[in-house]
PAKOLRO-670803 format. One record per residue (C-alpha): residue number from 1; x, y, z; residue in one letter. Coordinates in steps of 0.1 Angstrom, whole numbers, plus 5000, padded with zeros to 4 digits. Layout:
REM PAKOLRO-670803
i=NUM; east=X; north=Y; up=Z; aa=A
...
This chain:
REM PAKOLRO-670803
i=1; east=4547; north=5107; up=5260; aa=X
i=2; east=4571; north=5091; up=5285; aa=X
i=3; east=4546; north=5063; up=5294; aa=X
i=4; east=4542; north=5055; up=5258; aa=X
i=5; east=4574; north=5035; up=5257; aa=X
i=6; east=4572; north=5018; up=5291; aa=X
i=7; east=4563; north=4984; up=5277; aa=X
i=8; east=4591; north=4987; up=5251; aa=X
i=9; east=4615; north=4996; up=5278; aa=X
i=10; east=4605; north=4965; up=5298; aa=X
i=11; east=4611; north=4944; up=5267; aa=X
i=12; east=4644; north=4960; up=5261; aa=X
i=13; east=4656; north=4952; up=5296; aa=X
i=14; east=4645; north=4916; up=5291; aa=X
i=15; east=4665; north=4914; up=5258; aa=X
i=16; east=4695; north=4929; up=5275; aa=X
i=17; east=4694; north=4903; up=5302; aa=X
i=18; east=4692; north=4875; up=5276; aa=X
i=19; east=4721; north=4890; up=5257; aa=X
i=20; east=4742; north=4889; up=5288; aa=X
i=21; east=4740; north=4851; up=5288; aa=X
i=22; east=4774; north=4834; up=5284; aa=X
i=23; east=4779; north=4823; up=5248; aa=X
i=24; east=4802; north=4796; up=5236; aa=X
i=25; east=4824; north=4797; up=5205; aa=X
i=26; east=4824; north=4768; up=5181; aa=X
i=27; east=4855; north=4780; up=5162; aa=X
i=28; east=4893; north=4779; up=5168; aa=X
i=29; east=4911; north=4806; up=5188; aa=X
i=30; east=4936; north=4825; up=5167; aa=X
i=31; east=4973; north=4818; up=5173; aa=X
i=32; east=5000; north=4836; up=5155; aa=X
i=33; east=5019; north=4811; up=5133; aa=X
i=34; east=5053; north=4802; up=5146; aa=X
i=35; east=5079; north=4811; up=5120; aa=X
i=36; east=5116; north=4809; up=5129; aa=X
i=37; east=5133; north=4842; up=5127; aa=X
i=38; east=5170; north=4848; up=5119; aa=X
i=39; east=5192; north=4861; up=5148; aa=X
i=40; east=5210; north=4885; up=5125; aa=X
i=41; east=5213; north=4896; up=5089; aa=X
i=42; east=5235; north=4877; up=5066; aa=X
i=43; east=5253; north=4908; up=5054; aa=X
i=44; east=5247; north=4935; up=5080; aa=X
i=45; east=5255; north=4971; up=5070; aa=X
i=46; east=5267; north=4978; up=5105; aa=X
i=47; east=5269; north=4961; up=5139; aa=X
i=48; east=5264; north=4994; up=5158; aa=X
i=49; east=5230; north=5006; up=5172; aa=X
i=50; east=5214; north=4973; up=5161; aa=X
i=51; east=5180; north=4983; up=5176; aa=X
i=52; east=5178; north=5016; up=5156; aa=X
i=53; east=5156; north=5017; up=5125; aa=X
i=54; east=5150; north=5042; up=5097; aa=X
i=55; east=5129; north=5073; up=5106; aa=X
i=56; east=5095; north=5079; up=5092; aa=X
i=57; east=5108; north=5107; up=5070; aa=X
i=58; east=5138; north=5088; up=5057; aa=X
i=59; east=5139; north=5105; up=5023; aa=X
i=60; east=5152; north=5137; up=5039; aa=X
i=61; east=5185; north=5119; up=5042; aa=X
i=62; east=5191; north=5123; up=5004; aa=X
i=63; east=5194; north=5161; up=5010; aa=X
i=64; east=5171; north=5171; up=4981; aa=X
i=65; east=5146; north=5198; up=4986; aa=X
i=66; east=5130; north=5189; up=4952; aa=X
i=67; east=5125; north=5153; up=4963; aa=X
i=68; east=5109; north=5165; up=4995; aa=X
i=69; east=5085; north=5187; up=4975; aa=X
i=70; east=5076; north=5158; up=4951; aa=X
i=71; east=5070; north=5134; up=4980; aa=X
i=72; east=5048; north=5159; up=4998; aa=X
i=73; east=5028; north=5165; up=4967; aa=X
i=74; east=5024; north=5127; up=4962; aa=X
i=75; east=5012; north=5123; up=4998; aa=X
i=76; east=4985; north=5149; up=4991; aa=X
i=77; east=4975; north=5140; up=4955; aa=X
i=78; east=4985; north=5104; up=4946; aa=X
i=79; east=4954; north=5086; up=4932; aa=X
i=80; east=4965; north=5051; up=4945; aa=X
i=81; east=4968; north=5065; up=4980; aa=X
i=82; east=4934; north=5082; up=4977; aa=X
i=83; east=4919; north=5048; up=4967; aa=X
i=84; east=4935; north=5032; up=4997; aa=X
i=85; east=4921; north=5058; up=5020; aa=X
i=86; east=4886; north=5053; up=5006; aa=X
i=87; east=4890; north=5015; up=5012; aa=X
i=88; east=4899; north=5022; up=5048; aa=X
i=89; east=4867; north=5042; up=5052; aa=X
i=90; east=4847; north=5013; up=5035; aa=X
i=91; east=4863; north=4987; up=5058; aa=X
i=92; east=4856; north=5008; up=5089; aa=X
i=93; east=4820; north=5011; up=5079; aa=X
i=94; east=4817; north=4974; up=5072; aa=X
i=95; east=4831; north=4967; up=5107; aa=X
i=96; east=4804; north=4989; up=5122; aa=X
i=97; east=4777; north=4971; up=5102; aa=X
i=98; east=4790; north=4937; up=5113; aa=X
i=99; east=4791; north=4948; up=5149; aa=X
i=100; east=4754; north=4959; up=5148; aa=X
i=101; east=4742; north=4922; up=5149; aa=X
i=102; east=4754; north=4920; up=5186; aa=X
i=103; east=4729; north=4946; up=5196; aa=X
i=104; east=4691; north=4944; up=5194; aa=X
i=105; east=4674; north=4961; up=5165; aa=X
i=106; east=4647; north=4985; up=5177; aa=X
i=107; east=4620; north=5001; up=5154; aa=X
i=108; east=4592; north=5024; up=5161; aa=X
i=109; east=4560; north=5025; up=5142; aa=X
i=110; east=4526; north=5042; up=5144; aa=X
i=111; east=4494; north=5034; up=5126; aa=X
i=112; east=4462; north=5054; up=5124; aa=X
i=113; east=4432; north=5040; up=5105; aa=X
i=114; east=4397; north=5052; up=5099; aa=X
i=115; east=4371; north=5026; up=5088; aa=X
i=116; east=4335; north=5029; up=5078; aa=X
i=117; east=4316; north=4995; up=5079; aa=X
i=118; east=4282; north=4980; up=5085; aa=X
i=119; east=4277; north=4967; up=5120; aa=X
i=120; east=4250; north=4942; up=5128; aa=X
i=121; east=4223; north=4956; up=5149; aa=X
i=122; east=4237; north=4991; up=5147; aa=X
i=123; east=4240; north=5000; up=5111; aa=X
i=124; east=4267; north=5020; up=5094; aa=X
i=125; east=4294; north=5031; up=5117; aa=X
i=126; east=4328; north=5048; up=5115; aa=X
i=127; east=4358; north=5034; up=5136; aa=X
i=128; east=4391; north=5050; up=5144; aa=X
i=129; east=4422; north=5030; up=5155; aa=X
i=130; east=4454; north=5045; up=5168; aa=X
i=131; east=4483; north=5022; up=5176; aa=X
i=132; east=4519; north=5034; up=5183; aa=X
i=133; east=4543; north=5005; up=5188; aa=X
i=134; east=4579; north=4999; up=5197; aa=X
i=135; east=4594; north=4966; up=5185; aa=X
i=136; east=4627; north=4950; up=5191; aa=X
i=137; east=4644; north=4918; up=5179; aa=X
i=138; east=4677; north=4901; up=5188; aa=X
i=139; east=4695; north=4870; up=5178; aa=X
i=140; east=4710; north=4853; up=5208; aa=X
i=141; east=4746; north=4848; up=5199; aa=X
i=142; east=4750; north=4815; up=5217; aa=X
i=143; east=4775; north=4800; up=5193; aa=X
i=144; east=4796; north=4831; up=5188; aa=X
i=145; east=4786; north=4837; up=5152; aa=X
i=146; east=4779; north=4874; up=5154; aa=X
i=147; east=4809; north=4880; up=5175; aa=X
i=148; east=4830; north=4862; up=5150; aa=X
i=149; east=4815; north=4883; up=5122; aa=X
i=150; east=4824; north=4914; up=5140; aa=X
i=151; east=4859; north=4901; up=5147; aa=X
i=152; east=4864; north=4892; up=5110; aa=X
i=153; east=4852; north=4926; up=5099; aa=X
i=154; east=4874; north=4944; up=5124; aa=X
i=155; east=4905; north=4924; up=5113; aa=X
i=156; east=4896; north=4933; up=5077; aa=X
i=157; east=4893; north=4970; up=5086; aa=X
i=158; east=4927; north=4969; up=5104; aa=X
i=159; east=4942; north=4952; up=5074; aa=X
i=160; east=4929; north=4980; up=5052; aa=X
i=161; east=4947; north=5005; up=5074; aa=X
i=162; east=4979; north=4985; up=5070; aa=X
i=163; east=4973; north=4983; up=5033; aa=X
i=164; east=4970; north=5021; up=5031; aa=X
i=165; east=5004; north=5023; up=5049; aa=X
i=166; east=5019; north=4998; up=5024; aa=X
i=167; east=5005; north=5019; up=4995; aa=X
i=168; east=5019; north=5051; up=5010; aa=X
i=169; east=5053; north=5035; up=5014; aa=X
i=170; east=5052; north=5022; up=4979; aa=X
i=171; east=5042; north=5057; up=4965; aa=X
i=172; east=5070; north=5075; up=4984; aa=X
i=173; east=5096; north=5049; up=4973; aa=X
i=174; east=5084; north=5051; up=4937; aa=X
i=175; east=5086; north=5089; up=4937; aa=X
i=176; east=5122; north=5087; up=4950; aa=X
i=177; east=5134; north=5061; up=4925; aa=X
i=178; east=5116; north=5078; up=4896; aa=X
i=179; east=5131; north=5112; up=4905; aa=X
i=180; east=5166; north=5096; up=4908; aa=X
i=181; east=5161; north=5080; up=4874; aa=X
i=182; east=5151; north=5113; up=4859; aa=X
i=183; east=5184; north=5128; up=4873; aa=X
i=184; east=5202; north=5098; up=4859; aa=X
i=185; east=5190; north=5105; up=4824; aa=X
i=186; east=5198; north=5142; up=4828; aa=X
i=187; east=5234; north=5133; up=4838; aa=X
i=188; east=5238; north=5108; up=4810; aa=X
i=189; east=5225; north=5135; up=4786; aa=X
i=190; east=5251; north=5159; up=4799; aa=X
i=191; east=5279; north=5133; up=4795; aa=X
i=192; east=5268; north=5126; up=4760; aa=X
i=193; east=5267; north=5163; up=4751; aa=X
i=194; east=5301; north=5169; up=4766; aa=X
i=195; east=5316; north=5140; up=4747; aa=X
i=196; east=5298; north=5151; up=4715; aa=X
i=197; east=5313; north=5186; up=4719; aa=X
i=198; east=5348; north=5171; up=4725; aa=X
i=199; east=5344; north=5149; up=4695; aa=X
i=200; east=5334; north=5178; up=4673; aa=X
i=201; east=5364; north=5197; up=4685; aa=X
i=202; east=5387; north=5169; up=4676; aa=X
i=203; east=5370; north=5166; up=4642; aa=X
i=204; east=5375; north=5203; up=4635; aa=X
i=205; east=5412; north=5200; up=4643; aa=X
i=206; east=5415; north=5170; up=4620; aa=X
i=207; east=5398; north=5188; up=4592; aa=X
i=208; east=5423; north=5217; up=4596; aa=X
i=209; east=5451; north=5192; up=4596; aa=X
i=210; east=5437; north=5175; up=4565; aa=X
i=211; east=5437; north=5209; up=4548; aa=X
i=212; east=5473; north=5213; up=4557; aa=X
i=213; east=5481; north=5178; up=4545; aa=X
i=214; east=5489; north=5164; up=4579; aa=X
i=215; east=5458; north=5143; up=4585; aa=X
i=216; east=5444; north=5119; up=4560; aa=X
i=217; east=5408; north=5116; up=4547; aa=X
i=218; east=5405; north=5083; up=4566; aa=X
i=219; east=5414; north=5100; up=4599; aa=X
i=220; east=5386; north=5126; up=4593; aa=X
i=221; east=5361; north=5099; up=4583; aa=X
i=222; east=5368; north=5079; up=4614; aa=X
i=223; east=5363; north=5109; up=4636; aa=X
i=224; east=5331; north=5118; up=4617; aa=X
i=225; east=5318; north=5084; up=4624; aa=X
i=226; east=5325; north=5088; up=4661; aa=X
i=227; east=5308; north=5122; up=4662; aa=X
i=228; east=5277; north=5107; up=4644; aa=X
i=229; east=5275; north=5079; up=4669; aa=X
i=230; east=5278; north=5103; up=4699; aa=X
i=231; east=5251; north=5125; up=4683; aa=X
i=232; east=5228; north=5095; up=4677; aa=X
i=233; east=5230; north=5085; up=4714; aa=X
i=234; east=5213; north=5118; up=4725; aa=X
i=235; east=5176; north=5113; up=4713; aa=X
i=236; east=5170; north=5080; up=4731; aa=X
i=237; east=5182; north=5096; up=4763; aa=X
i=238; east=5159; north=5126; up=4758; aa=X
i=239; east=5130; north=5102; up=4752; aa=X
i=240; east=5137; north=5082; up=4783; aa=X
i=241; east=5141; north=5114; up=4804; aa=X
i=242; east=5107; north=5127; up=4792; aa=X
i=243; east=5090; north=5094; up=4798; aa=X
i=244; east=5104; north=5092; up=4833; aa=X
i=245; east=5092; north=5127; up=4841; aa=X
i=246; east=5058; north=5118; up=4828; aa=X
i=247; east=5057; north=5088; up=4851; aa=X
i=248; east=5067; north=5110; up=4880; aa=X
i=249; east=5038; north=5134; up=4871; aa=X
i=250; east=5014; north=5105; up=4874; aa=X
i=251; east=5028; north=5095; up=4908; aa=X
i=252; east=5022; north=5130; up=4922; aa=X
i=253; east=4988; north=5133; up=4907; aa=X
i=254; east=4995; north=5158; up=4880; aa=X
i=255; east=4993; north=5159; up=4842; aa=X
i=256; east=5026; north=5153; up=4824; aa=X
i=257; east=5029; north=5187; up=4808; aa=X
i=258; east=5028; north=5204; up=4842; aa=X
i=259; east=5059; north=5187; up=4855; aa=X
i=260; east=5095; north=5190; up=4845; aa=X
i=261; east=5129; north=5182; up=4860; aa=X
i=262; east=5151; north=5210; up=4847; aa=X
i=263; east=5178; north=5211; up=4874; aa=X
i=264; east=5197; north=5188; up=4898; aa=X
i=265; east=5223; north=5160; up=4894; aa=X
i=266; east=5230; north=5127; up=4911; aa=X
i=267; east=5262; north=5142; up=4924; aa=X
i=268; east=5243; north=5168; up=4944; aa=X
i=269; east=5225; north=5141; up=4964; aa=X
i=270; east=5239; north=5125; up=4996; aa=X
i=271; east=5238; north=5088; up=5004; aa=X
i=272; east=5222; north=5084; up=5038; aa=X
i=273; east=5235; north=5058; up=5062; aa=X
i=274; east=5209; north=5030; up=5068; aa=X
i=275; east=5208; north=5012; up=5101; aa=X
i=276; east=5189; north=4980; up=5096; aa=X
i=277; east=5180; north=4970; up=5132; aa=X
i=278; east=5175; north=4935; up=5144; aa=X
i=279; east=5157; north=4909; up=5122; aa=X
i=280; east=5134; north=4899; up=5151; aa=X
i=281; east=5118; north=4934; up=5149; aa=X
i=282; east=5111; north=4933; up=5112; aa=X
i=283; east=5076; north=4918; up=5115; aa=X
i=284; east=5064; north=4948; up=5135; aa=X
i=285; east=5081; north=4972; up=5111; aa=X
i=286; east=5065; north=4960; up=5078; aa=X
i=287; east=5029; north=4971; up=5071; aa=X
i=288; east=5024; north=4944; up=5045; aa=X
i=289; east=5033; north=4917; up=5070; aa=X
i=290; east=5009; north=4932; up=5096; aa=X
i=291; east=4982; north=4934; up=5069; aa=X
i=292; east=4987; north=4897; up=5059; aa=X
i=293; east=4983; north=4887; up=5096; aa=X
i=294; east=4951; north=4906; up=5100; aa=X
i=295; east=4937; north=4889; up=5069; aa=X
i=296; east=4946; north=4856; up=5085; aa=X
i=297; east=4928; north=4866; up=5117; aa=X
i=298; east=4898; north=4875; up=5097; aa=X
i=299; east=4898; north=4841; up=5080; aa=X
i=300; east=4901; north=4824; up=5113; aa=X
i=301; east=4870; north=4842; up=5125; aa=X
i=302; east=4852; north=4832; up=5093; aa=X
i=303; east=4857; north=4795; up=5104; aa=X
i=304; east=4837; north=4802; up=5135; aa=X
i=305; east=4810; north=4819; up=5115; aa=X
i=306; east=4807; north=4789; up=5091; aa=X
i=307; east=4806; north=4763; up=5119; aa=X
i=308; east=4780; north=4783; up=5139; aa=X
i=309; east=4757; north=4783; up=5109; aa=X
i=310; east=4753; north=4745; up=5115; aa=X
i=311; east=4738; north=4750; up=5149; aa=X
i=312; east=4703; north=4763; up=5159; aa=X
i=313; east=4697; north=4801; up=5159; aa=X
i=314; east=4675; north=4816; up=5185; aa=X
i=315; east=4656; north=4848; up=5176; aa=X
i=316; east=4640; north=4869; up=5204; aa=X
i=317; east=4613; north=4895; up=5195; aa=X
i=318; east=4593; north=4918; up=5216; aa=X
i=319; east=4569; north=4946; up=5210; aa=X
i=320; east=4550; north=4970; up=5232; aa=X
i=321; east=4528; north=5000; up=5227; aa=X
i=322; east=4492; north=5012; up=5228; aa=X
i=323; east=4460; north=5007; up=5208; aa=X
i=324; east=4429; north=5028; up=5211; aa=X
i=325; east=4400; north=5040; up=5191; aa=X
i=326; east=4403; north=5075; up=5205; aa=X
i=327; east=4433; north=5097; up=5210; aa=X
i=328; east=4420; north=5109; up=5243; aa=X
i=329; east=4423; north=5073; up=5257; aa=X
i=330; east=4453; north=5062; up=5238; aa=X
i=331; east=4478; north=5063; up=5266; aa=X
i=332; east=4455; north=5049; up=5293; aa=X
i=333; east=4469; north=5018; up=5311; aa=X
i=334; east=4440; north=4999; up=5297; aa=X
i=335; east=4451; north=5006; up=5261; aa=X
i=336; east=4485; north=4991; up=5267; aa=X
i=337; east=4495; north=4961; up=5245; aa=X
i=338; east=4527; north=4940; up=5244; aa=X
i=339; east=4541; north=4907; up=5232; aa=X
i=340; east=4572; north=4887; up=5236; aa=X
i=341; east=4582; north=4857; up=5215; aa=X
i=342; east=4612; north=4835; up=5209; aa=X
i=343; east=4619; north=4814; up=5178; aa=X
i=344; east=4644; north=4786; up=5172; aa=X
i=345; east=4657; north=4776; up=5137; aa=X
i=346; east=4677; north=4745; up=5132; aa=X
i=347; east=4692; north=4740; up=5097; aa=X
i=348; east=4681; north=4706; up=5084; aa=X
i=349; east=4689; north=4703; up=5047; aa=X
i=350; east=4707; north=4729; up=5025; aa=X
i=351; east=4721; north=4707; up=4999; aa=X
i=352; east=4756; north=4707; up=5015; aa=X
i=353; east=4759; north=4744; up=5013; aa=X
i=354; east=4766; north=4749; up=5051; aa=X
i=355; east=4792; north=4722; up=5054; aa=X
i=356; east=4807; north=4733; up=5021; aa=X
i=357; east=4811; north=4768; up=5036; aa=X
i=358; east=4830; north=4752; up=5066; aa=X
i=359; east=4853; north=4734; up=5042; aa=X
i=360; east=4857; north=4766; up=5022; aa=X
i=361; east=4865; north=4787; up=5053; aa=X
i=362; east=4891; north=4762; up=5065; aa=X
i=363; east=4907; north=4760; up=5030; aa=X
i=364; east=4907; north=4798; up=5028; aa=X
i=365; east=4925; north=4800; up=5061; aa=X
i=366; east=4951; north=4775; up=5049; aa=X
i=367; east=4956; north=4796; up=5018; aa=X
i=368; east=4961; north=4828; up=5038; aa=X
i=369; east=4984; north=4809; up=5062; aa=X
i=370; east=5007; north=4800; up=5034; aa=X
i=371; east=5004; north=4836; up=5020; aa=X
i=372; east=5014; north=4850; up=5055; aa=X
i=373; east=5044; north=4826; up=5056; aa=X
i=374; east=5055; north=4837; up=5022; aa=X
i=375; east=5050; north=4874; up=5031; aa=X
i=376; east=5072; north=4869; up=5062; aa=X
i=377; east=5101; north=4851; up=5045; aa=X
i=378; east=5098; north=4875; up=5015; aa=X
i=379; east=5102; north=4904; up=5039; aa=X
i=380; east=5135; north=4890; up=5052; aa=X
i=381; east=5146; north=4882; up=5016; aa=X
i=382; east=5138; north=4918; up=5006; aa=X
i=383; east=5161; north=4932; up=5033; aa=X
i=384; east=5189; north=4907; up=5026; aa=X
i=385; east=5188; north=4916; up=4988; aa=X
i=386; east=5187; north=4953; up=4995; aa=X
i=387; east=5216; north=4951; up=5020; aa=X
i=388; east=5238; north=4933; up=4995; aa=X
i=389; east=5228; north=4956; up=4967; aa=X
i=390; east=5235; north=4987; up=4988; aa=X
i=391; east=5269; north=4974; up=4997; aa=X
i=392; east=5280; north=4961; up=4963; aa=X
i=393; east=5267; north=4992; up=4943; aa=X
i=394; east=5286; north=5014; up=4968; aa=X
i=395; east=5318; north=4994; up=4961; aa=X
i=396; east=5310; north=4994; up=4924; aa=X
i=397; east=5306; north=5031; up=4924; aa=X
i=398; east=5341; north=5036; up=4939; aa=X
i=399; east=5357; north=5012; up=4914; aa=X
i=400; east=5338; north=5028; up=4885; aa=X
i=401; east=5350; north=5063; up=4895; aa=X
i=402; east=5386; north=5049; up=4893; aa=X
i=403; east=5378; north=5036; up=4859; aa=X
i=404; east=5366; north=5071; up=4848; aa=X
i=405; east=5397; north=5088; up=4862; aa=X
i=406; east=5420; north=5063; up=4844; aa=X
i=407; east=5401; north=5066; up=4811; aa=X
i=408; east=5403; north=5104; up=4813; aa=X
i=409; east=5441; north=5104; up=4818; aa=X
i=410; east=5444; north=5079; up=4789; aa=X
i=411; east=5424; north=5102; up=4766; aa=X
i=412; east=5444; north=5133; up=4777; aa=X
i=413; east=5477; north=5114; up=4770; aa=X
i=414; east=5464; north=5102; up=4736; aa=X
i=415; east=5454; north=5137; up=4726; aa=X
i=416; east=5488; north=5151; up=4736; aa=X
i=417; east=5507; north=5123; up=4718; aa=X
i=418; east=5486; north=5127; up=4687; aa=X
i=419; east=5495; north=5164; up=4686; aa=X
i=420; east=5531; north=5154; up=4689; aa=X
i=421; east=5527; north=5129; up=4661; aa=X
i=422; east=5536; north=5098; up=4682; aa=X
i=423; east=5502; north=5081; up=4680; aa=X
i=424; east=5475; north=5080; up=4653; aa=X
i=425; east=5439; north=5089; up=4654; aa=X
i=426; east=5428; north=5053; up=4661; aa=X
i=427; east=5444; north=5055; up=4695; aa=X
i=428; east=5426; north=5087; up=4703; aa=X
i=429; east=5393; north=5072; up=4691; aa=X
i=430; east=5397; north=5042; up=4713; aa=X
i=431; east=5405; north=5062; up=4744; aa=X
i=432; east=5377; north=5086; up=4736; aa=X
i=433; east=5351; north=5058; up=4734; aa=X
i=434; east=5365; north=5042; up=4766; aa=X
i=435; east=5361; north=5075; up=4785; aa=X
i=436; east=5325; north=5080; up=4772; aa=X
i=437; east=5315; north=5045; up=4782; aa=X
i=438; east=5331; north=5048; up=4816; aa=X
i=439; east=5314; north=5081; up=4824; aa=X
i=440; east=5280; north=5068; up=4812; aa=X
i=441; east=5285; north=5037; up=4833; aa=X
i=442; east=5294; north=5057; up=4864; aa=X
i=443; east=5261; north=5077; up=4862; aa=X
i=444; east=5242; north=5044; up=4859; aa=X
i=445; east=5260; north=5029; up=4889; aa=X
i=446; east=5253; north=5061; up=4909; aa=X
i=447; east=5216; north=5057; up=4902; aa=X
i=448; east=5217; north=5020; up=4911; aa=X
i=449; east=5232; north=5027; up=4944; aa=X
i=450; east=5206; north=5053; up=4952; aa=X
i=451; east=5179; north=5029; up=4941; aa=X
i=452; east=5193; north=5002; up=4964; aa=X
i=453; east=5192; north=5026; up=4993; aa=X
i=454; east=5155; north=5033; up=4986; aa=X
i=455; east=5148; north=4996; up=4983; aa=X
i=456; east=5165; north=4990; up=5017; aa=X
i=457; east=5145; north=5017; up=5033; aa=X
i=458; east=5113; north=5002; up=5018; aa=X
i=459; east=5123; north=4966; up=5028; aa=X
i=460; east=5127; north=4978; up=5064; aa=X
i=461; east=5092; north=4993; up=5064; aa=X
i=462; east=5103; north=5029; up=5058; aa=X
i=463; east=5103; north=5038; up=5095; aa=X
i=464; east=5067; north=5025; up=5100; aa=X
i=465; east=5060; north=5005; up=5131; aa=X
i=466; east=5029; north=4987; up=5144; aa=X
i=467; east=5012; north=5007; up=5171; aa=X
């Protein structure tokens, strides 16, 4: 059987030699766009260890085992991440398909026919024909079209890998902020319930004083109004808590009824210190920026493909095998057959489609160039915004805590003085409302600070770096 493919092997060697011919490219070489980078951040968090960046498992810095569990579950089961992984597999397969054009295509076929026909001077006769054949074809990539197709597909595949990293970072960040938001609503519910219990306590005391003739009906009615308002604030918070937990369930790939957040407070979390590194390193730390550049590289290769389509294409074909009327003589040297051919195709008239494709490819590159520029400057803007948010919410948290402490002392003084008869119920109500508002605002500021830290980690690429 070895001699059966000798002619095909000769043809394959000939094609390989032709494929080794130097080819020229009719498209532009890719050059990374020159975008000026800032030397330092406008509002740096620290000037120490400027080259240090967040770690890949940055969320551990919040000190929450529950958050670690939720993120681990999301990394296993999140549907958006599963879609991104499937897209990576698709893009890798497309890159393999595109690269196949650079190699000859080889096919093997075998025919066996038996024919009964009338032969002049002989009469009826039966003929057998056996013909195994190996065929190969190859398009000489003289203008670099097939190489550009492979380069475009590879860049798209790499972009899909970076897109998966972007999705993974988004999922982790979303789980963190949604979990923090759930804790925020739990804490706000607790504040509302404590204030309701305190208001009911005051109301009960006033009702006793009214019975004794010390407090008036107006005093009682005013406190009843306050209690009713405090009670009415609870259902919306319960609704928001449940809806937030449901959103968290979707992020971790579970049905809402299987997930609950029945423990934990914002006060139990720690605020990790973020070191933002140097601005010049950000482009290699953001997967979305890397993805945008790979799309630009792919579009640049598409220009070569479009331009090469205007030039002649050279197709080489070869076949070799055996043909015989008897199996016993099929592989004799005399039964050997082969053919080699070359064809040239020059586009002449396609109604402007080919030149239109060139214009389209150039315009698409220009579009992605602008998109890449926007992605880069947006990345720096994200970091700057997150830095200032982290700094200001931290300061706001300190000031709001002072406001809560002051409001609590005022409320305690008002209660004591009302018991002594030196102030009326209106003063107590005012200080009570001020305390409730300050406590509720403090919880919201705590959440905003944690959210700003997550945003900063995300803006810095979440510890990812281009390999």
